[in-house]
PATOR-834521 format. One line per 2 residues: number of its first residue (from 0); for each residue x, y, z of C-alpha. Coordinates in steps of 0.05 Angstrom, whole numbers. Each point is the difference from the previous one (the first is absolute). Example, Ala and Ser with C-alpha at 12.3 -4.5 7.8 and 13.67 -1.06 7.14 Angstrom:
BEGIN
0	246,-90,156  27,69,-13;
This chain:
BEGIN
0	-1425,-553,-476  -48,-26,54;
2	25,-61,23  72,17,-17;
4	0,72,45  -54,-16,51;
6	-69,31,9  -12,61,-39;
8	-34,60,39  -73,13,-22;
10	-3,68,-22  -77,7,16;
12	21,-8,77  37,66,-7;
14	-48,44,40  43,59,-5;
16	69,31,-33  39,-19,54;
18	-23,-80,2  2,5,-75;
20	74,21,-1  13,-53,50;
22	-33,-53,-40  47,17,-62;
24	59,-5,46  -23,-69,19;
26	-7,-13,-66  71,14,-13;
28	24,-43,64  -44,-57,-26;
30	33,-1,-68  69,-12,25;
32	27,77,-14  54,14,44;
34	-8,83,-5  -41,49,-32;
36	68,18,-34  -4,-71,-32;
38	-78,10,-16  23,65,-34;
40	40,-36,-53  -62,-46,-18;
42	-51,52,-2  30,59,-43;
44	-13,-38,-69  -72,-7,17;
46	-16,69,20  -51,32,-46;
48	12,45,-37  76,-20,5;
50	39,39,51  56,-8,44;
52	-18,-10,78  59,6,48;
54	5,-48,57  -5,64,45;
56	-70,12,-30  -23,-70,4;
58	17,-3,74  -34,67,16;
60	-60,-26,-36  -11,-53,53;
62	1,47,64  -56,-9,38;
64	-24,74,1  -8,6,-75;
66	-68,22,-17  9,-17,-80;
68	39,-52,-35  20,4,-76;
70	-47,-44,-31  50,-25,-56;
72	48,-13,57  -49,-49,32;
74	-21,-34,-59  77,-9,-24;
76	21,-27,67  -61,-53,3;
78	18,-19,-68  73,-3,11;
80	-11,-47,55  -36,-49,-50;
82	-74,8,16  -45,-19,-59;
84	-45,54,-34  -61,-10,45;
86	38,7,59  29,68,-30;
88	-65,24,-11  -25,-8,70;
90	58,34,25  -10,60,-46;
92	-71,3,25  15,-1,72;
94	49,52,-10  -48,45,-36;
96	-50,-12,56  44,15,50;
98	21,67,-39  -69,20,8;
100	-3,-13,70  55,47,15;
102	-36,56,-30  -49,1,52;
104	39,-15,65  71,7,29;
106	34,-67,15  18,-17,71;
108	66,-10,-30  10,68,-19;
110	-34,25,67  53,-37,42;
112	53,28,-47  -19,72,16;
114	-3,-12,75  69,-33,-4;
116	33,60,-37  -25,49,53;
118	71,0,29  67,17,-43;
120	22,-52,-40  62,-36,25;
122	28,-40,-58  73,1,11;
124	40,-64,1  34,-21,65;
126	69,33,13  61,-50,1;
128	29,-7,79  67,-14,-28;
130	6,59,-53  70,20,-9;
132	43,46,-37  -32,53,-47;
134	16,56,53  12,57,-50;
136	-56,-23,-44  -51,-6,52;
138	14,71,34  -2,34,-64;
140	-72,-31,-20  -21,13,73;
142	20,71,-4  -35,6,-71;
144	-63,-29,22  -5,34,71;
146	4,65,-27  -58,43,19;
148	-40,24,-62  8,81,-5;
150	-77,7,-16  -63,-40,-27;
152	37,-4,-71  66,-18,26;
154	31,-48,-61  -3,-73,9;
156	76,-26,20  8,-61,-42;
158	51,-51,22  25,-49,-52;
160	42,-57,24  28,-38,-50;
162	52,-60,-10  12,-70,-20;
164	-48,-55,23  25,-29,73;
166	31,78,16  -55,7,49;
168	-45,56,-24  -64,-22,31;
170	35,-19,62  20,72,4;
172	-61,36,-19  -41,-37,51;
174	52,11,56  2,77,-16;
176	-76,5,-5  -6,-36,71;
178	49,56,23  -48,56,-26;
180	-66,-33,18  -24,50,55;
182	14,55,-52  -61,-34,-43;
184	-64,1,50  -44,-9,-51;
186	32,-72,-26  40,-38,-46;
188	-12,-24,-66  45,-57,-34;
190	-4,-42,-66  44,-46,-38;
192	0,20,-79  39,-65,-14;
194	37,45,-46  47,-55,-18;
196	-53,-50,-23  -30,-8,-67;
198	-63,29,19  15,54,49;
200	-57,25,42  -46,60,-36;
202	3,60,32  -77,7,1;
204	-8,-68,38  49,32,53;
206	-46,69,0  -62,-50,14;
208	25,-33,60  37,68,26;
210	-68,30,-7  -40,-52,37;
212	60,7,57  -18,65,3;
214	-70,-10,13  -34,9,-69;
216	-60,-54,-7  18,-48,-64;
218	-67,25,-35  26,71,-2;
220	73,-14,-22  -3,27,-69;
222	10,-48,-59  45,52,-46;
224	75,1,24  5,71,-4;
226	-62,13,47  29,-50,48;
228	65,40,2  -28,65,5;
230	-48,-28,67  63,-31,24;
232	35,72,0  -60,34,32;
234	-1,-50,60  76,9,14;
236	-2,74,-6  -19,10,73;
238	28,-62,26  75,-22,18;
240	7,-65,-22  65,-36,-18;
242	-8,-39,-63  51,-63,-16;
244	2,-18,-78  50,-61,1;
246	27,-38,-59  -18,54,-56;
248	17,-16,-76  -4,80,-22;
250	-17,67,16  -68,-16,-36;
252	-23,-46,53  13,51,56;
254	-26,62,-32  -79,-11,11;
256	20,-18,75  26,66,18;
258	-28,50,44  -12,69,-34;
260	10,36,59  -3,3,75;
262	41,-34,58  3,-77,-29;
264	64,-28,-22  17,-58,-48;
266	61,-49,8  13,-36,-68;
268	44,-64,-8  24,-26,-70;
270	56,-36,-37  -3,64,-44;
272	29,66,11  -70,23,-16;
274	31,58,-46  -76,29,-24;
276	-17,11,77  9,72,4;
278	27,37,56  13,-74,44;
280	50,0,49  39,-64,-28;
282	44,-50,45  33,-59,-31;
284	19,-55,39  66,-34,-12;
286	35,-55,39  6,-1,77;
288	68,14,21  40,-45,41;
290	-14,21,63  -74,7,-20;
292	1,-72,-24  36,-28,62;
294	-54,35,43  -58,-32,-35;
296	31,-62,-2  21,1,74;
298	-77,23,13  -29,-62,-30;
300	49,-55,24  27,29,66;
302	70,22,22  19,-71,26;
304	-4,-27,-68  33,54,-32;
306	55,4,50  15,-79,0;
308	18,8,-77  19,65,-20;
310	41,-7,-55  -52,-49,-31;
312	-53,59,10  41,51,-34;
314	8,-47,-64  -76,-20,1;
316	-16,80,1  48,14,-55;
318	-35,-51,-43  -69,34,18;
320	34,65,-26  -42,45,38;
322	-63,-18,-21  -49,-2,52;
324	-51,-51,-22  62,-57,-5;
326	23,20,68  -64,-10,29;
328	-6,-67,-35  67,-23,20;
330	-12,13,69  -68,-24,5;
332	30,-65,-27  44,-2,58;
334	-49,26,51  -47,-55,-20;
336	50,-62,2  4,-13,-77;
338	69,1,10  45,-22,53;
340	48,60,2  21,64,-40;
342	61,-28,-30  -40,-62,-30;
344	-45,53,-30  54,44,-26;
346	35,-62,-33  -65,-16,-35;
348	-7,77,-22  70,0,-25;
350	-22,-47,-59  -28,53,-50;
352	-37,-66,-33  -51,-4,61;
354	8,64,32  -71,27,-22;
356	-29,-67,17  25,10,74;
358	-20,68,1  -73,-26,11;
360	-51,-10,58  -67,-5,0;
362	-34,45,-46  64,43,1;
364	45,-10,-56  55,43,-33;
366	-10,-33,-69  -79,18,2;
368	15,65,19  42,13,-57;
370	-44,-38,-48  -58,43,13;
372	47,62,-29  24,-43,-56;
374	-67,-25,-22  -28,72,-13;
376	61,21,-41  -14,21,-77;
378	40,-59,-42  55,51,-22;
380	19,19,76  -10,-74,26;
382	51,-24,-57  54,52,18;
384	-13,-21,76  18,-68,-10;
386	52,7,-55  44,51,35;
388	21,-59,51  33,-39,-54;
390	63,44,19  38,-14,55;
392	20,81,5  -32,26,65;
394	-23,61,-29  -11,33,-74;
396	-13,63,-38  -45,17,-55;
398	49,-16,-52  17,-71,23;
400	-71,-11,13  -15,17,-65;
402	54,-51,-33  -24,-53,39;
404	-75,10,-16  15,20,-74;
406	-37,63,10  14,71,-14;
408	21,43,54  -64,42,7;
410	-42,-61,5  43,-31,51;
412	2,53,34  -75,12,14;
414	-5,-70,14  55,1,62;
416	-33,60,19  -68,-31,-2;
418	26,-59,49  34,51,42;
420	-71,30,11  -32,-64,27;
422	66,-22,41  21,-59,-41;
424	67,37,-20  33,55,50;
426	40,57,-28  34,37,50;
428	54,26,-43  -31,34,-60;
430	10,-43,-63  22,-57,31;
432	-50,-53,27  4,-62,48;
434	-47,-58,26  -15,-13,74;
436	41,-65,14  -69,-43,10;
438	-33,33,-59  59,-20,-54;
440	-12,-74,25  -68,5,-13;
442	8,36,-66  52,-55,-15;
444	-51,-52,7  -47,36,-40;
446	48,3,-57  14,-78,6;
448	-76,-14,-1  -23,55,-52;
450	62,3,-52  29,-48,-46;
452	76,-27,15  19,38,-68;
454	-42,63,20  43,-2,69;
456	67,-13,-32  -7,47,-60;
458	-16,58,53  66,-21,40;
460	38,0,-61  -23,67,-20;
462	17,29,65  74,-30,6;
464	18,21,-69  -32,71,11;
466	51,3,66  60,-29,-45;
468	-7,56,-54  -23,56,44;
470	65,-16,43  47,-9,-65;
472	-26,66,-20  13,31,69;
474	71,-29,-4  12,26,-69;
476	-16,66,27  44,-2,62;
478	61,-30,-33  0,-3,-80;
480	67,-14,-10  4,-72,38;
482	-13,-61,-33  -75,-14,-1;
484	-43,-61,-6  -41,-12,-64;
486	-81,-9,12  -48,-12,-56;
488	-53,49,-28  -60,17,54;
490	-58,-53,-16  -75,21,-15;
492	-36,39,54  58,33,43;
494	53,49,-11  62,13,50;
496	17,62,35  45,52,-32;
498	39,51,42  20,67,-18;
500	66,2,42  42,-32,54;
502	-34,25,58  -69,-25,-25;
504	31,-72,-16  34,-1,67;
506	-66,19,33  -38,-51,-35;
508	52,-52,25  -3,21,71;
510	-75,-1,2  -8,-67,-33;
512	63,-35,37  -41,-49,38;
514	-48,-14,-53  56,-12,-48;
516	29,-48,48  -62,-40,3;
518	-2,0,-71  67,-32,-8;
520	-17,-56,49  -65,-11,-34;
522	28,-10,-67  51,-51,29;
524	-55,-32,40  -44,-7,-66;
526	58,-27,-48  -3,71,-37;
528	77,-5,0  17,55,-51;
530	-33,44,45  28,-25,60;
532	67,14,-23  -3,66,-41;
534	-45,37,49  56,1,52;
536	49,24,-53  -40,57,-16;
538	-5,19,80  74,-1,3;
540	4,80,2  -50,2,61;
542	35,-49,40  66,34,-11;
544	-20,69,4  -38,-14,68;
546	40,-52,27  -58,-43,9;
548	48,-65,6  -47,-52,26;
550	-59,14,-49  55,-6,-53;
552	32,-69,29  -76,-28,3;
554	-14,23,-73  61,-22,-30;
556	1,-66,31  -69,-13,-25;
558	28,22,-67  56,-36,-2;
560	-46,-62,12  -47,18,-57;
562	64,9,-49  22,-69,19;
564	-67,-31,-11  5,26,-72;
566	72,-26,-8  17,70,-25;
568	73,13,8  -1,72,-16;
570	-56,12,47  30,-37,55;
572	67,47,-8  -44,59,-1;
574	-28,-16,66  63,-21,32;
576	29,70,-20  -63,33,35;
578	5,-46,59  67,9,13;
580	-14,76,8  -54,-15,53;
582	48,-45,38  55,50,-6;
584	-50,57,32  -14,-46,53;
586	72,-12,16  -6,-76,-21;
588	67,15,-44  21,-76,-9;
590	-68,-23,-29  1,69,-42;
592	72,-21,-27  -25,-71,-12;
594	-60,22,-42  47,39,-40;
596	45,-52,-18  -56,-46,-19;
598	-30,58,-45  71,8,-35;
600	12,-71,-12  -73,-5,-35;
602	9,74,-43  73,-26,-18;
604	-34,-66,-25  -54,38,-40;
606	58,51,-33  -42,56,41;
608	47,57,3  -33,50,26;
610	-28,-46,51  75,-16,21;
612	11,71,10  -57,10,42;
614	17,-61,47  73,29,3;
616	-17,69,20  -44,-27,60;
618	52,-54,14  49,50,4;
620	-41,42,56  -10,-63,42;
622	67,-12,-2  18,71,27;
624	-57,-13,51  36,-59,27;
626	67,38,-2  28,-36,-58;
628	16,62,-27  56,-21,-49;
630	-44,-57,-30  -51,49,-9;
632	44,48,-38  19,-60,-51;
634	-70,-20,-17  -23,82,-7;
636	52,12,-49  -23,-58,-37;
638	-71,29,1  25,64,-23;
640	36,-26,-65  -66,-45,-15;
642	-43,63,4  47,45,-36;
644	-3,-51,-55  -72,-6,-2;
646	-5,76,-1  -45,0,60;
648	4,62,34  -43,-21,66;
650	33,-63,10  73,35,-4;
652	-19,45,44  -26,-45,51;
654	62,-40,-5  45,60,10;
656	-43,20,63  14,-66,30;
658	69,-5,-19  15,72,29;
660	-32,-30,70  49,-58,-3;
662	57,45,-10  -20,40,60;
664	3,-56,39  71,-19,-21;
666	15,75,13  17,25,-66;
668	-45,59,6  26,40,-63;
670	-16,-57,-45  -72,-13,36;
672	-11,77,-12  15,-13,-71;
674	-51,-54,-13  -53,33,33;
676	10,62,-40  -8,-44,-63;
678	-64,-28,25  -29,62,17;
680	25,27,-68  -43,-53,-34;
682	-55,3,48  -8,73,-13;
684	-18,-7,-77  -62,-48,19;
686	-64,18,34  13,-44,60;
688	4,48,55  -3,-54,52;
690	66,-29,-31  30,75,-4;
692	-16,9,80  31,-71,21;
694	61,17,-45  9,72,34;
696	-10,-38,69  58,-49,-17;
698	41,58,-28  -4,45,59;
700	13,-51,46  68,-24,-43;
702	20,72,-3  -6,5,79;
704	46,-61,6  50,40,-48;
706	0,63,42  -33,45,-48;
708	-53,27,51  -24,58,-46;
710	-16,-41,-57  -22,-54,42;
712	-54,44,39  -24,30,-70;
714	-12,-66,-31  -32,-20,67;
716	-48,59,-3  -20,-22,-67;
718	-7,-67,15  -43,17,57;
720	-48,40,-50  -7,-51,-52;
722	-6,-58,43  -59,39,44;
724	-30,17,-63  -7,-76,-29;
726	-13,-32,67  65,-31,8;
728	-1,-8,74  61,-37,3;
730	52,40,-41  -34,65,36;
732	22,-31,70  66,-22,-33;
734	11,74,-28  -23,31,62;
736	53,-41,39  56,22,-45;
738	-22,78,12  6,-18,79;
740	70,-30,-10  26,62,-43;
742	-30,50,55  37,-40,52;
744	67,-4,-35  -10,80,-3;
746	-8,-1,74  -71,24,-8;
748	-30,-46,53  -70,25,10;
750	-14,0,-82  27,-70,-9;
752	-48,-25,58  -58,28,-30;
754	17,-35,-71  11,-56,36;
756	-70,1,43  -34,7,-72;
758	38,-60,-25  -11,-43,57;
760	-80,16,-3  -1,-16,-73;
762	40,-70,5  -31,-23,59;
764	-71,10,-21  14,-50,-59;
766	47,-46,41  63,11,-32;
768	57,-29,31  45,63,-10;
770	-46,36,50  39,-30,59;
772	62,29,-31  -33,67,1;
774	-27,-7,62  76,-27,30;
776	23,69,-37  -52,44,43;
778	19,-35,67  71,-3,-5;
780	40,54,43  49,6,-62;
782	-64,14,-49;
């Protein structure tokens, strides 16, 4: 190694331990080793007897104040650097000689150290001059750390700050520590535990360093970890020291560093919530709010930059999604001229493929920060973390994730909760999990790199089919009498949800509304055309009962493209009927009628009589809305005959209902009431209370128009009760309006206005156009 690495220091020239250690350091440099950590990887296998020497222990071994070196460590280092056996023996003999000398006299280095520690240790990192935000968290920590002890045995306050990488835990901890410095006249101790690295710092190594900082001579530091901790607690018992333990992996790293009693205080940061740290005040850092992000960004780049491009700044900060490190990196790139304008940087960050590349400046990088957490995960957690991103859904529950991962629900829950504990997932709502936007991008990169295409596709298909089957189950529970799409048996490794009643099914639909829309779009984008058209069909009751027209239009337009791609004419007709309902509820009546005409033509060609009847029911309703009541009545009478002939009561009831509405528009109120009564009689024989409530509402309005005020009021009250019970806000509003009109006709103005106000609030809250009519009644002088 001599000519390759330079001159090797002569161990015989090591006159005392400090020079001896320095010689070993020179040997490392001459051997071309960049750091003691790099050297540690070479040293470990050569240790005799075999044992693991952490990088931190190795670094500690080269401190000038050491009075004794581990002989095996010295020999392993020299051997790892390529020296021959003769040189190794010379180093061994020199080490033994220095050890003998160290017994008879204290080295000068130790004396210098003892003189240096006569003052209080001041190890705290520098505070940021542009520290921004975290006001409530900082105040809470300052209050906790500044509380004076009630006595010499007052319990220590543990402030555990946890959060994902890049959330600013260390920055906040250092800032708070500087704010309370005056309350700790005996000094500050700080240590990085490297908790996210493969070999974290050992607590007994930190104890040794802290003891030296507190004035203990190296020779007097106990070797036994328990004895070190006991001496540490004894020294702190009568001192007021602030101790910052940064980047801690788990509670086991922290416990030996906790003062036993006295006025000292400990501040801990970790990516884990440290559930094993008893009695801790825990503060979890989330994303910065928009105002805090803007303030931090402005403090770095300056007001002129922000005021020159306010829209671009807003776009950029939205992309950073409140992650303090991301905001700092983006601002630093602008402040140092790496980008000429905010707009250009925002445009680059808008591309998800290069976003993490752009969020890098010198040794700061979002990807690196996230990688530290990812590398430390057990394989099952790492698999869950990356595979969850194959779904486009913005959130997921345990059952959905279990299907995607092909794991039992209890195992899946433990995995998700473990990821939440280390802040790789968030769960602000019990049972529902989400990614931070930038973490999702990173996890997706991991999935592309660490999972095969087959594994990713299989997981995506399991998740999409789970949504289809569960949505179909909810639809059957909500509306058992309607025509439902056929879905195949569930695949291995997952099972859909089942629902006990209407309310449970509707609640699931509402909770999963956004996810279902993303699932439809993903199915269409990835060529899963069967799911792309069937899933929206199962969601018809959700869109119809909640009047989410725009959601329905987007889903059914995607579904139609999927059915056309499959060249499945029956599927195309089915989607056209559903799309017509969405268009109709959005008052796009012409487009609704066109969809139904196309569907009717297809179903006639296929000989689908029930499908034709469904088209006619809907077409008649659209004609009525368009003011073409006479045409509507003809179409609906055909529908009544079809469903009577098929022995299909639900279809017949729907045809009678729509025919009654057409006749009301034509002014034939007695006939209209007759059709509504027939529809009600049929629906009362079914478990479909939603249909019962709708029919009662229609009947009450028809009776009012007929002039039967008493029965109209009775049926309207029944309608309010049933529609409120089933969550049918649309018909509840119409029934309350009918009650108001009955009381107005009786000259009971105040009572009429009470019902109209209730109706208006309900209809306006869901954006129903009939709210305008009710509002007119409330404000009209004759109302």
